[in-house]
N, CA and C atoms as a LAMMPS dump frame, in Angstrom:
ITEM: TIMESTEP
0
ITEM: NUMBER OF ATOMS
300
ITEM: BOX BOUNDS ff ff ff
-5.0000000000000000e+02 5.0000000000000000e+02
-5.0000000000000000e+02 5.0000000000000000e+02
-5.0000000000000000e+02 5.0000000000000000e+02
ITEM: ATOMS id mol type element x y z
1 1 1 N 0.8 -1.202 0
2 1 2 C 0 0 0
3 1 3 C 0.843 1.268 0
4 2 1 N 2.122 1.165 -0.179
5 2 2 C 2.944 2.368 -0.231
6 2 3 C 3.153 2.837 -1.672
7 3 1 N 2.197 2.49 -2.571
8 3 2 C 2.28 2.909 -3.971
9 3 3 C 1.851 4.368 -4.11
10 4 1 N 2.53 5.079 -4.97
11 4 2 C 2.155 6.475 -5.233
12 4 3 C 1.107 6.505 -6.349
13 5 1 N 0.038 7.203 -6.075
14 5 2 C -1.038 7.327 -7.048
15 5 3 C -0.903 8.694 -7.717
16 6 1 N -0.941 8.684 -9.05
17 6 2 C -0.822 9.932 -9.8
18 6 3 C -2.192 10.602 -9.847
19 7 1 N -2.363 11.642 -9.037
20 7 2 C -3.637 12.338 -8.946
21 7 3 C -3.86 13.307 -10.109
22 8 1 N -2.794 13.722 -10.755
23 8 2 C -2.96 14.682 -11.853
24 8 3 C -3.755 14.061 -13.005
25 9 1 N -3.521 12.791 -13.293
26 9 2 C -4.285 12.131 -14.35
27 9 3 C -5.752 12.004 -13.945
28 10 1 N -6.01 11.68 -12.699
29 10 2 C -7.373 11.569 -12.199
30 10 3 C -8.082 12.926 -12.271
31 11 1 N -7.396 14.001 -11.891
32 11 2 C -7.96 15.348 -11.962
33 11 3 C -8.255 15.736 -13.415
34 12 1 N -7.31 15.397 -14.311
35 12 2 C -7.498 15.698 -15.727
36 12 3 C -8.721 14.96 -16.278
37 13 1 N -8.866 13.696 -15.93
38 13 2 C -10.003 12.896 -16.386
39 13 3 C -11.309 13.476 -15.86
40 14 1 N -11.302 13.85 -14.601
41 14 2 C -12.5 14.426 -13.98
42 14 3 C -12.858 15.752 -14.665
43 15 1 N -11.876 16.587 -14.939
44 15 2 C -12.116 17.872 -15.597
45 15 3 C -12.643 17.653 -17.022
46 16 1 N -12.099 16.669 -17.715
47 16 2 C -12.553 16.363 -19.075
48 16 3 C -14.003 15.881 -19.055
49 17 1 N -14.34 15.062 -18.089
50 17 2 C -15.722 14.585 -17.956
51 17 3 C -16.671 15.749 -17.683
52 18 1 N -16.267 16.663 -16.806
53 18 2 C -17.105 17.813 -16.485
54 18 3 C -17.301 18.714 -17.707
55 19 1 N -16.231 18.904 -18.47
56 19 2 C -16.345 19.721 -19.678
57 19 3 C -17.257 19.054 -20.703
58 20 1 N -17.178 17.755 -20.806
59 20 2 C -18.046 17.013 -21.718
60 20 3 C -19.506 17.144 -21.271
61 21 1 N -19.745 17.054 -19.973
62 21 2 C -21.102 17.212 -19.461
63 21 3 C -21.625 18.623 -19.699
64 22 1 N -20.768 19.627 -19.555
65 22 2 C -21.18 21.009 -19.834
66 22 3 C -21.555 21.169 -21.314
67 23 1 N -20.771 20.57 -22.191
68 23 2 C -21.048 20.653 -23.629
69 23 3 C -22.384 19.987 -23.951
70 24 1 N -22.612 18.833 -23.37
71 24 2 C -23.895 18.135 -23.58
72 24 3 C -25.035 18.981 -23.04
73 25 1 N -24.83 19.599 -21.895
74 25 2 C -25.857 20.455 -21.293
75 25 3 C -26.177 21.633 -22.21
76 26 1 N -25.153 22.25 -22.823
77 26 2 C -25.391 23.362 -23.75
78 26 3 C -26.194 22.884 -24.957
79 27 1 N -25.843 21.729 -25.491
80 27 2 C -26.579 21.183 -26.635
81 27 3 C -28.03 20.901 -26.285
82 28 1 N -28.251 20.306 -25.132
83 28 2 C -29.611 19.99 -24.707
84 28 3 C -30.415 21.256 -24.422
85 29 1 N -29.767 22.255 -23.856
86 29 2 C -30.455 23.529 -23.604
87 29 3 C -30.873 24.176 -24.916
88 30 1 N -30.003 24.143 -25.909
89 30 2 C -30.341 24.696 -27.224
90 30 3 C -31.501 23.923 -27.841
91 31 1 N -31.503 22.617 -27.687
92 31 2 C -32.587 21.787 -28.222
93 31 3 C -33.903 22.098 -27.514
94 32 1 N -33.855 22.298 -26.208
95 32 2 C -35.063 22.642 -25.441
96 32 3 C -35.604 23.986 -25.928
97 33 1 N -34.726 24.957 -26.147
98 33 2 C -35.162 26.269 -26.639
99 33 3 C -35.797 26.142 -28.017
100 34 1 N -35.208 25.337 -28.907
101 34 2 C -35.757 25.138 -30.238
102 34 3 C -37.134 24.488 -30.16
103 35 1 N -37.253 23.479 -29.321
104 35 2 C -38.533 22.79 -29.166
105 35 3 C -39.598 23.706 -28.562
106 36 1 N -39.19 24.568 -27.66
107 36 2 C -40.131 25.52 -27.059
108 36 3 C -40.638 26.498 -28.118
109 37 1 N -39.734 26.994 -28.969
110 37 2 C -40.163 27.886 -30.06
111 37 3 C -41.121 27.148 -30.996
112 38 1 N -40.797 25.9 -31.294
113 38 2 C -41.66 25.092 -32.16
114 38 3 C -43.028 24.873 -31.522
115 39 1 N -43.047 24.624 -30.215
116 39 2 C -44.307 24.42 -29.489
117 39 3 C -45.171 25.668 -29.566
118 40 1 N -44.57 26.816 -29.354
119 40 2 C -45.312 28.071 -29.396
120 40 3 C -45.859 28.321 -30.798
121 41 1 N -45.049 28.041 -31.815
122 41 2 C -45.495 28.217 -33.201
123 41 3 C -46.661 27.279 -33.517
124 42 1 N -46.578 26.047 -33.074
125 42 2 C -47.653 25.08 -33.307
126 42 3 C -48.927 25.507 -32.581
127 43 1 N -48.77 26.053 -31.395
128 43 2 C -49.911 26.534 -30.626
129 43 3 C -50.635 27.644 -31.393
130 44 1 N -49.859 28.55 -32.013
131 44 2 C -50.453 29.619 -32.819
132 44 3 C -51.212 29.034 -34.011
133 45 1 N -50.595 28.048 -34.662
134 45 2 C -51.232 27.421 -35.826
135 45 3 C -52.531 26.736 -35.414
136 46 1 N -52.51 26.014 -34.303
137 46 2 C -53.713 25.315 -33.838
138 46 3 C -54.818 26.296 -33.476
139 47 1 N -54.462 27.395 -32.844
140 47 2 C -55.472 28.408 -32.507
141 47 3 C -56.09 28.995 -33.768
142 48 1 N -55.243 29.266 -34.762
143 48 2 C -55.735 29.806 -36.022
144 48 3 C -56.657 28.802 -36.714
145 49 1 N -56.277 27.523 -36.697
146 49 2 C -57.116 26.483 -37.294
147 49 3 C -58.451 26.38 -36.557
148 50 1 N -58.417 26.478 -35.248
149 50 2 C -59.651 26.397 -34.453
150 50 3 C -60.572 27.565 -34.787
151 51 1 N -60.006 28.748 -34.915
152 51 2 C -60.823 29.905 -35.283
153 51 3 C -61.408 29.722 -36.676
154 52 1 N -60.584 29.235 -37.588
155 52 2 C -61.051 29.004 -38.956
156 52 3 C -62.186 27.983 -38.972
157 53 1 N -62.031 26.923 -38.188
158 53 2 C -63.088 25.904 -38.113
159 53 3 C -64.367 26.491 -37.56
160 54 1 N -64.241 27.301 -36.523
161 54 2 C -65.429 27.917 -35.924
162 54 3 C -66.154 28.806 -36.912
163 55 1 N -65.409 29.627 -37.63
164 55 2 C -66.009 30.513 -38.633
165 55 3 C -66.662 29.682 -39.726
166 56 1 N -65.961 28.657 -40.158
167 56 2 C -66.483 27.793 -41.22
168 56 3 C -67.765 27.084 -40.78
169 57 1 N -67.775 26.615 -39.538
170 57 2 C -68.964 25.942 -39.019
171 57 3 C -70.15 26.908 -39
172 58 1 N -69.905 28.135 -38.56
173 58 2 C -70.975 29.139 -38.517
174 58 3 C -71.484 29.428 -39.929
175 59 1 N -70.55 29.547 -40.876
176 59 2 C -70.955 29.813 -42.263
177 59 3 C -71.834 28.701 -42.812
178 60 1 N -71.566 27.462 -42.385
179 60 2 C -72.357 26.32 -42.861
180 60 3 C -73.576 26.045 -41.988
181 61 1 N -73.707 26.785 -40.903
182 61 2 C -74.837 26.582 -40.006
183 61 3 C -74.702 25.317 -39.175
184 62 1 N -73.477 24.943 -38.871
185 62 2 C -73.216 23.728 -38.095
186 62 3 C -72.573 24.074 -36.771
187 63 1 N -72.616 23.126 -35.86
188 63 2 C -71.823 23.223 -34.642
189 63 3 C -70.417 22.775 -35.005
190 64 1 N -69.42 23.262 -34.269
191 64 2 C -68.043 22.859 -34.568
192 64 3 C -67.862 21.357 -34.432
193 65 1 N -68.578 20.745 -33.483
194 65 2 C -68.468 19.297 -33.307
195 65 3 C -68.978 18.563 -34.551
196 66 1 N -70.07 19.094 -35.132
197 66 2 C -70.623 18.484 -36.342
198 66 3 C -69.648 18.622 -37.512
199 67 1 N -69.057 19.802 -37.636
200 67 2 C -68.083 20.018 -38.706
201 67 3 C -66.887 19.094 -38.53
202 68 1 N -66.454 18.943 -37.295
203 68 2 C -65.33 18.048 -37.011
204 68 3 C -65.674 16.615 -37.406
205 69 1 N -66.887 16.183 -37.092
206 69 2 C -67.316 14.829 -37.457
207 69 3 C -67.346 14.658 -38.975
208 70 1 N -67.805 15.692 -39.663
209 70 2 C -67.845 15.648 -41.129
210 70 3 C -66.425 15.553 -41.683
211 71 1 N -65.526 16.357 -41.141
212 71 2 C -64.14 16.341 -41.615
213 71 3 C -63.477 14.989 -41.359
214 72 1 N -63.765 14.386 -40.205
215 72 2 C -63.21 13.062 -39.908
216 72 3 C -63.748 12.017 -40.887
217 73 1 N -65.06 12.078 -41.152
218 73 2 C -65.664 11.134 -42.098
219 73 3 C -65.089 11.348 -43.497
220 74 1 N -64.873 12.592 -43.851
221 74 2 C -64.311 12.9 -45.166
222 74 3 C -62.892 12.366 -45.284
223 75 1 N -62.126 12.513 -44.217
224 75 2 C -60.754 12.011 -44.234
225 75 3 C -60.744 10.502 -44.413
226 76 1 N -61.665 9.828 -43.748
227 76 2 C -61.767 8.371 -43.89
228 76 3 C -62.191 7.986 -45.302
229 77 1 N -63.016 8.834 -45.936
230 77 2 C -63.484 8.557 -47.299
231 77 3 C -62.499 9.04 -48.353
232 78 1 N -61.451 9.732 -47.923
233 78 2 C -60.445 10.21 -48.86
234 78 3 C -60.782 11.542 -49.499
235 79 1 N -61.759 12.257 -48.961
236 79 2 C -62.121 13.581 -49.48
237 79 3 C -61.374 14.651 -48.698
238 80 1 N -61.179 15.789 -49.32
239 80 2 C -60.594 16.906 -48.587
240 80 3 C -61.674 17.505 -47.694
241 81 1 N -61.263 18.246 -46.693
242 81 2 C -62.217 18.881 -45.776
243 81 3 C -63.103 19.856 -46.538
244 82 1 N -62.539 20.526 -47.527
245 82 2 C -63.32 21.482 -48.307
246 82 3 C -64.394 20.771 -49.12
247 83 1 N -64.03 19.64 -49.742
248 83 2 C -65.01 18.874 -50.514
249 83 3 C -66.144 18.383 -49.626
250 84 1 N -65.804 17.884 -48.459
251 84 2 C -66.837 17.369 -47.552
252 84 3 C -67.746 18.489 -47.067
253 85 1 N -67.198 19.666 -46.82
254 85 2 C -68.015 20.798 -46.381
255 85 3 C -68.969 21.227 -47.479
256 86 1 N -68.479 21.197 -48.719
257 86 2 C -69.333 21.563 -49.853
258 86 3 C -70.499 20.58 -49.97
259 87 1 N -70.198 19.288 -49.825
260 87 2 C -71.239 18.262 -49.901
261 87 3 C -72.245 18.469 -48.777
262 88 1 N -71.748 18.708 -47.563
263 88 2 C -72.624 18.904 -46.411
264 88 3 C -73.474 20.163 -46.592
265 89 1 N -72.884 21.217 -47.125
266 89 2 C -73.639 22.457 -47.35
267 89 3 C -74.757 22.219 -48.358
268 90 1 N -74.465 21.444 -49.406
269 90 2 C -75.502 21.116 -50.391
270 90 3 C -76.631 20.332 -49.747
271 91 1 N -76.266 19.365 -48.887
272 91 2 C -77.285 18.563 -48.202
273 91 3 C -78.163 19.453 -47.33
274 92 1 N -77.513 20.386 -46.595
275 92 2 C -78.281 21.281 -45.731
276 92 3 C -79.191 22.179 -46.559
277 93 1 N -78.693 22.673 -47.683
278 93 2 C -79.495 23.523 -48.558
279 93 3 C -80.689 22.748 -49.09
280 94 1 N -80.466 21.519 -49.506
281 94 2 C -81.572 20.686 -49.992
282 94 3 C -82.571 20.396 -48.903
283 95 1 N -82.104 20.184 -47.683
284 95 2 C -83.002 19.904 -46.557
285 95 3 C -83.857 21.122 -46.27
286 96 1 N -83.237 22.311 -46.299
287 96 2 C -83.978 23.541 -46.031
288 96 3 C -85.047 23.757 -47.093
289 97 1 N -84.734 23.452 -48.357
290 97 2 C -85.702 23.646 -49.441
291 97 3 C -86.834 22.629 -49.381
292 98 1 N -86.622 21.506 -48.702
293 98 2 C -87.666 20.475 -48.597
294 98 3 C -88.764 20.858 -47.616
295 99 1 N -88.465 21.807 -46.693
296 99 2 C -89.477 22.233 -45.737
297 99 3 C -90.491 23.129 -46.414
298 100 1 N -91.793 22.983 -46.049
299 100 2 C -92.843 23.792 -46.672
300 100 3 C -92.771 25.248 -46.253
């Protein structure tokens, strides 16, 4: 047990590990900031889409839930949301004209 241990190599290794961890931390922090900006941008897009859906539903005389159901059915049928809304609007117009 009277062996001399070289502490300078151990200190160097420890310092290198700490610097590597700091570098990883900087990279992860930058990634978190990028993801946060992306989240905020997506939130704006979703709000705009929700407003657009609400306006569109009102224009068609539907509840937003009904419009959403139509859009989901259209997606399953392979139609665009605009095509499905046009079809639904025609159906509503025909229904209104059928009343005396």
